[in-house]
C-alpha positions, 0 to 999 in steps of 0.5 A, a space after each residue: 262605653 269606651 274601647 278600653 272598657 269594651 276590651 276589659 268586658 271582652 276579657 272578663 267574658 272570655 275568662 268566664 267562657 273558657 278556662 284557657 284565658 284565665 289559665 294563660 293569665 295565671 301562668 304569667 302569659 308572656 306579656 300582657 294580654 292586649 289588642 294585638 294578642 292572638 287567640 293562638 298565643 292564648 292556646 285557644 282554638 275556633 271552638 273556644 272562640 265560638 264559646 267566647 263569642 256566645 258568652 259575649 253575645 249573651 252578656 252584652 245582648 248583641 249579635 256578633 258577625 263572623 266572630 270565628 274570623 277574629 285572630 287577635 283580641 282587638 279584632 273581637 273588640 272591633 266586632 263588639 263595637 260594630 255590633 253595638 253600632 248596628 244595634 243603634 246604640 252604645 254599650 
């Protein structure tokens, strides 16, 4: 799975985990959600991020480490890639 595919999957699971992500997209979030988009820009707090991380872990069968330290979407994608590497495989 490419980084772009992981990014898409992370967004998909984030939308499933918390309505704020979908709401931000529907309201025409100022710009496209990209790797540099912060969770604060999306109106998310640490509890939302924990819910997103749990959805990602369940959906991808991985364990994320210190997911609440992520500030940007790209950092969460980095953590997903690291989790797959640690698991010994690719997504």
